[in-house]
Each structure stands twice: as structure tokens, then as C-alpha cells.
C-alpha positions as CSV (number, residue, x, y, z in Angstrom):
1,X,201.5,82.6,82.6
2,X,199.0,82.9,79.9
3,X,196.1,82.6,82.9
4,X,197.9,85.0,84.9
5,X,199.0,87.5,81.6
6,X,195.1,87.5,80.0
7,X,193.8,87.8,83.7
8,X,196.0,91.6,83.8
9,X,195.3,92.0,80.4
10,X,191.4,92.3,81.1
11,X,191.5,94.0,83.7
12,X,194.2,96.7,82.3
13,X,191.5,96.6,79.2
14,X,188.4,97.0,81.3
15,X,190.4,99.8,83.0
16,X,191.2,101.5,80.3
17,X,187.7,101.8,78.9
18,X,186.5,102.9,82.4
19,X,188.7,106.0,82.5
20,X,188.5,106.8,78.3
21,X,183.7,106.8,79.4
22,X,184.6,108.4,82.3
23,X,187.1,111.6,80.1
24,X,184.1,110.8,78.0
25,X,181.5,111.2,79.9
26,X,182.6,114.7,82.0
27,X,183.7,116.6,78.2
28,X,180.4,115.4,76.1
29,X,177.6,117.6,76.2
30,X,176.2,121.0,75.9
31,X,178.7,122.5,76.4
32,X,182.7,120.5,75.5
33,X,184.9,120.6,78.2
34,X,188.7,120.0,76.7
35,X,190.4,116.6,78.7
36,X,192.8,120.3,80.1
37,X,190.4,121.3,81.1
38,X,188.4,118.8,82.8
39,X,192.4,118.0,84.3
40,X,192.1,121.8,85.8
41,X,189.1,121.6,87.2
42,X,189.2,118.8,88.9
43,X,192.6,119.7,90.5
44,X,191.1,122.7,91.8
45,X,188.8,123.4,94.8
46,X,184.9,122.5,93.6
47,X,182.9,125.4,92.1
48,X,179.3,124.3,91.5
49,X,180.2,124.8,88.0
50,X,178.7,122.3,84.8
51,X,181.6,119.8,85.9
52,X,181.9,119.6,89.7
53,X,177.4,120.5,90.3
54,X,176.2,118.9,87.0
55,X,178.1,116.4,85.2
56,X,180.9,114.2,87.7
57,X,178.6,113.1,90.4
58,X,176.4,112.2,87.7
59,X,178.7,110.7,85.5
60,X,179.8,108.6,89.2
61,X,176.5,107.5,89.6
62,X,176.9,106.0,86.7
63,X,180.0,103.8,87.0
64,X,178.7,102.7,90.9
65,X,175.4,101.4,89.7
66,X,175.7,100.1,86.8
67,X,178.5,98.2,89.0
68,X,176.7,97.1,91.6
69,X,173.4,95.9,88.9
70,X,176.1,93.9,87.3
71,X,177.4,92.2,90.9
72,X,173.7,91.7,91.1
73,X,173.2,89.8,88.6
74,X,176.5,87.8,89.0
75,X,175.0,86.6,91.9
76,X,171.9,86.2,91.8
77,X,172.6,84.0,88.8
78,X,175.0,82.1,91.2
79,X,171.3,81.2,93.5
80,X,169.6,79.7,90.6
81,X,172.3,78.1,88.5
82,X,170.9,80.5,85.7
83,X,172.0,82.7,83.1
84,X,168.8,84.3,82.4
85,X,168.2,85.0,86.2
86,X,168.9,89.0,86.8
87,X,167.1,91.5,88.7
88,X,165.2,93.3,85.9
89,X,164.3,89.9,84.5
90,X,162.9,88.3,87.6
91,X,160.9,91.3,88.6
92,X,162.7,92.0,91.8
93,X,163.8,95.6,90.2
94,X,159.8,95.9,89.8
95,X,158.6,95.0,93.2
96,X,161.8,97.8,93.9
97,X,159.7,100.5,92.3
98,X,156.0,99.4,93.1
99,X,157.4,99.9,97.2
100,X,159.5,103.3,96.3
101,X,156.2,104.5,94.3
102,X,154.0,104.0,96.7
103,X,156.3,105.8,99.4
104,X,156.8,109.1,97.0
105,X,152.5,108.9,96.3
106,X,151.9,108.6,99.6
107,X,154.4,110.7,101.9
108,X,154.7,113.7,98.5
109,X,150.7,113.8,98.6
110,X,151.2,115.3,102.2
111,X,153.9,117.7,102.0
112,X,157.0,114.5,103.8
113,X,160.1,114.9,102.2
114,X,161.5,111.3,101.6
115,X,165.2,111.2,102.1
116,X,167.3,108.8,100.4
117,X,167.8,106.0,102.7
118,X,164.2,105.9,103.2
119,X,164.3,104.9,99.9
120,X,166.8,102.4,99.4
121,X,164.3,100.8,102.8
122,X,161.9,101.1,100.7
123,X,163.4,99.9,97.7
124,X,164.8,96.8,99.7
125,X,161.7,95.5,101.1
126,X,160.5,95.7,97.4
127,X,162.9,93.7,96.5
128,X,163.0,91.4,99.3
129,X,159.2,90.9,98.3
130,X,159.8,90.0,95.3
131,X,162.7,87.6,95.7
132,X,160.1,85.8,98.1
133,X,157.6,84.9,95.7
134,X,160.4,83.4,93.0
135,X,162.1,81.5,95.3
136,X,158.5,79.6,96.7
137,X,158.2,79.5,92.8
138,X,161.4,77.9,92.2
139,X,161.0,75.3,94.4
140,X,158.3,74.0,92.4
141,X,159.7,75.2,89.1
142,X,162.7,73.0,88.0
143,X,162.6,74.4,84.2
144,X,164.6,77.0,83.0
145,X,162.1,78.7,80.8
146,X,159.4,78.8,83.0
147,X,161.2,80.6,86.3
148,X,161.9,83.1,83.8
149,X,158.7,83.3,82.9
150,X,157.0,84.4,86.4
151,X,159.8,86.4,86.8
152,X,158.6,88.5,84.1
153,X,154.6,88.4,84.5
154,X,155.2,88.9,88.4
155,X,157.2,92.0,87.5
156,X,154.3,93.1,84.4
157,X,152.1,92.7,87.8
158,X,154.1,94.9,89.8
159,X,153.8,97.8,87.1
160,X,149.9,97.1,87.2
161,X,149.5,97.3,90.9
162,X,151.8,101.0,90.0
163,X,149.8,101.8,87.4
164,X,146.6,102.0,90.2
165,X,148.5,103.7,92.4
166,X,149.8,106.2,90.1
167,X,146.1,106.7,88.9
168,X,144.8,107.7,92.5
169,X,147.9,110.2,92.5
170,X,148.3,114.8,92.5
171,X,149.6,115.5,89.4
172,X,153.1,116.8,90.3
173,X,153.6,113.1,91.5
174,X,152.5,111.8,89.1
175,X,155.3,113.8,86.9
176,X,158.3,112.9,90.0
177,X,157.3,109.1,89.2
178,X,156.9,108.7,85.6
179,X,160.5,111.0,85.1
180,X,162.1,108.4,87.5
181,X,160.6,105.5,86.6
182,X,161.5,105.6,83.0
183,X,165.2,105.7,84.7
184,X,168.0,108.0,84.7
185,X,170.9,109.4,86.7
186,X,170.3,112.6,86.2
187,X,169.5,115.2,89.4
188,X,172.3,113.2,90.8
189,X,173.5,114.9,93.8
190,X,177.2,114.5,95.5
191,X,175.5,114.0,98.7
192,X,173.8,111.2,96.8
193,X,176.5,109.8,95.3
194,X,178.0,110.2,98.8
195,X,175.1,107.1,100.0
196,X,175.0,104.9,97.4
197,X,179.2,104.6,97.2
198,X,178.6,103.9,100.7
199,X,175.8,101.1,100.2
200,X,177.5,99.6,96.9
201,X,180.9,100.1,98.8
202,X,179.7,98.0,101.7
203,X,177.3,95.5,99.4
204,X,180.8,95.4,96.6
205,X,183.5,94.1,99.5
206,X,180.6,92.1,101.6
207,X,180.5,89.5,98.0
208,X,184.3,89.4,97.7
209,X,184.4,88.4,100.6
210,X,182.0,85.9,99.9
211,X,184.2,84.9,97.1
212,X,185.0,81.4,98.3
213,X,181.6,79.5,99.1
214,X,180.8,81.2,95.7
215,X,183.7,79.6,93.9
216,X,182.1,76.4,96.1
217,X,178.8,76.6,95.8
218,X,179.2,76.4,92.0
219,X,180.9,73.1,91.9
220,X,177.2,71.3,93.4
221,X,175.1,71.9,96.2
222,X,177.0,69.0,97.7
223,X,180.9,70.2,96.9
224,X,180.0,72.9,98.9
225,X,179.3,72.0,101.9
226,X,181.6,69.7,101.5
227,X,184.1,72.0,101.7
228,X,182.3,73.7,105.2
229,X,179.8,75.7,103.1
230,X,176.7,76.7,105.1
231,X,174.3,76.3,102.8
232,X,171.0,78.1,104.7
233,X,173.3,80.8,105.8
234,X,174.9,81.4,102.8
235,X,171.9,81.3,100.2
236,X,170.6,83.7,102.7
237,X,173.5,85.9,102.4
238,X,173.2,86.1,98.4
239,X,169.3,87.1,98.3
240,X,170.3,90.0,100.8
241,X,173.3,91.3,98.9
242,X,172.0,90.6,95.2
243,X,168.6,92.6,97.2
244,X,170.3,95.6,98.0
245,X,172.5,95.7,95.2
246,X,169.1,96.6,93.2
247,X,167.5,97.7,95.2
248,X,170.1,100.7,96.2
249,X,169.9,101.3,92.3
250,X,166.4,101.2,91.9
251,X,166.4,104.0,94.1
252,X,168.0,106.5,93.0
253,X,167.9,105.3,89.2
254,X,165.0,103.9,88.6
255,X,163.9,100.3,87.1
256,X,167.7,99.6,84.8
257,X,167.2,96.6,82.3
258,X,169.9,93.8,81.2
259,X,172.9,95.4,82.5
260,X,172.1,92.5,85.6
261,X,172.4,89.5,82.6
262,X,174.1,90.9,80.1
263,X,177.2,91.8,81.6
264,X,178.2,89.2,83.2
265,X,178.2,87.1,81.2
266,X,180.6,89.0,79.2
267,X,182.8,90.0,81.4
268,X,183.6,86.0,81.7
269,X,183.9,85.2,78.1
270,X,185.9,88.2,77.9
271,X,188.0,86.9,80.8
272,X,187.0,83.0,79.8
273,X,186.6,82.0,83.5
274,X,183.7,82.5,86.3
275,X,186.3,82.4,89.7
276,X,184.4,84.9,91.8
277,X,188.1,86.6,93.0
278,X,187.8,87.6,89.3
279,X,184.9,88.3,88.4
280,X,183.3,89.8,90.8
281,X,185.3,93.4,90.4
282,X,185.5,92.1,87.5
283,X,181.3,92.8,87.3
284,X,182.0,96.2,88.6
285,X,184.3,97.4,85.8
286,X,182.5,96.8,83.6
287,X,179.1,97.3,85.0
288,X,180.7,100.9,85.3
289,X,181.9,101.1,81.4
290,X,178.8,100.0,80.3
291,X,176.3,102.7,82.1
292,X,178.3,105.3,81.1
293,X,178.8,103.8,77.3
294,X,175.0,103.6,77.9
295,X,174.2,106.7,79.3
296,X,176.0,109.2,77.5
297,X,174.5,107.7,74.5
298,X,171.1,108.9,76.5
299,X,172.6,112.4,76.6
300,X,174.4,113.2,73.2
301,X,172.3,111.2,71.1
302,X,169.2,113.3,70.9
303,X,170.2,116.6,72.8
304,X,169.2,118.1,74.4
305,X,166.7,115.8,74.7
306,X,167.6,112.9,78.0
307,X,166.6,109.1,76.2
308,X,165.5,107.0,79.2
309,X,169.2,104.7,80.1
310,X,167.0,101.5,80.4
311,X,165.7,101.8,76.8
312,X,169.8,102.3,75.6
313,X,170.7,99.1,77.7
314,X,168.0,97.2,76.7
315,X,169.4,97.7,73.0
316,X,172.2,96.6,73.7
317,X,172.6,94.1,76.5
318,X,168.8,92.0,74.4
319,X,171.2,90.3,71.8
320,X,173.2,88.9,74.9
321,X,170.3,87.5,76.2
322,X,168.7,86.5,73.0
323,X,172.5,84.8,72.3
324,X,172.3,83.7,74.8
325,X,169.4,81.4,74.5
326,X,169.8,80.5,70.7
327,X,173.1,78.8,72.6
328,X,171.5,76.8,74.9
329,X,169.8,74.7,73.4
330,X,166.5,76.8,72.8
331,X,167.1,77.1,76.9
332,X,165.8,74.0,77.8
333,X,169.0,72.8,79.9
334,X,172.9,72.6,79.8
335,X,175.4,74.3,82.0
336,X,176.3,78.2,81.3
């Protein structure tokens, strides 16, 4: 009963924080809207004004993509049995950034309009490319610290290739690529919100259906096999799901750092459990709230200028990673 009460309380707390941040993000800005005005606007037909046309799509994008990034980080941490694993640190986001950059430069220079789905597919291909290198390295590198360093090096390589490509791009393409590569939820349309909701919703549902195999896998491969889990197929499923979720984030908002690492650990510390059936939806709520809070700071701290969302998430997420590494006896081992 105590555990059940704690879990209900934690979900209620996450839901309340998320609701407050949703309203706060819609109301705050160059034009302030009172909660009553927001409610009146939401209950009326869409009018294309500031709330319906600008703020609500951005708020929903931050919530959806933040939750996706957090769940992706949890899946990667489960796959590698490594608490520092995450899309940004392992270079997966950088791989997605590389392929999206190539598509933007090559196609936009020829006057070809890129669809949102094409960007997602390009980001997914880049994510799988980086993940393939990580999997090859993980067979030879057993130490957690070395695996993280390898992921960082892959990220640097992808960033270097991206910079090389940009040097041969037109000025207009460089501006578009630069704005996107900083990471931002601005300029999101309702069409993009619908597509990201579809992709992330499917990924989240499939991740939740894997809760039981994930729980068994957390106990070790031998235990999972004894419970009837097909380890090879299960690993492929985890890789595909984590790559799709992180690719969707990169395609729409650019690379966003530390959310996939910090939020799962904060959520597990709050719930005091690692049970996937609880942590997966909690990670989504926590990631959504975390990105909404960071986006609020990015929009209002130096208004009317927007900060890079990745800069804000790094300020709040990096200390969590540092504390985690310090608590693991110098990052040499131990269980999460």
C-alpha cells in the first residue's frame, strides 16, 4: 500500500507540474495571457492567433519531443546497462544531425522542398549509423567510461563532417541549418505536431508493451532468457524504438542535450524503482515537464531573443550527470 500510494503521488506530482508548465508557457511571452483568457481561447474555435497559431504548437512540441527523448534515453540505458548512455552522449543525435544536414543542404540547394517525414527518415538513418558504430565498439570496449568516450568521439566526427558540408552550402541554406542545429521548438506548425504525435505515440506504445521483457532484461540476460525473452529480437526492438524516438526529436527540434540521460535518473530517484511499467510513462511526463521548463527559460530569460534549448537543458542536465558519475566510484563500475 505504501508503494502504491507513493507511485500515485509521484504521478500526480508529475501531472500537476506538467499542467502548470503548460499554462505558464502559453501565458508567458511578449504578450501576456491570463489563465482565463487561455481557457476562453482554447474553448473557442481555432483562430490562428498567438495562442492557437504560435504558442500552443510550440508547447505541445516541447512536451511531446521532451518525453520522447527521455524514453529514448531510458531504453538506451537499459540496452547498454549503462547509466550514462543517452542519444546525445553516445553520438546518436549527432549522427541524425549529420544526415538531416546533408538532406537540407543537398535538396534545398536544388530547390527541392523537404517534407517532415523525409527529415524523420533521414534522421533515423543517421541514428542507426551511429548506433551501429556504438554496437561494434561495445563488443570490444567493456568499460563504461571508455564507451562514453567512444560515443563522444563519434559525435565529434559527425559534427566535423557536418561543418565540412556546411562550408560548401549556399548562404540561405547555412542560415537554415544554423538555426536548426542550435536546437529549438520555435516555428512548429500543427502539421508537424500531428506527425510527431503519431510517431512518438506509436514508439511510446510499443515501448510500454515491452515493459515485461525490459524488466526481465534488467535482471540480466540469463534471467531474461529463462523467462522466455528472445534476446536477439529484443535488442533489435530496443535499438529501433530508441532510434526512432531520438530521430523524431532531432528532425523537428535539432539536437537537444542531456535530457535523455538526466530525466530517467531523476524519475527513478523520485519513484525509487526501475520497473519499466512505471518508469516509461513517468519518463515521458518528466521529459515533457523538463523540456517545457527549459523552453520557458529559453524564451523569456533574454526576451525578445530566444536561447538555444540545448544550452538550457545542458545547464540543468549536466550537473545530474556529474553527480551520477561521482556517485559511481569514479565511473568504474557498480550497478545503476
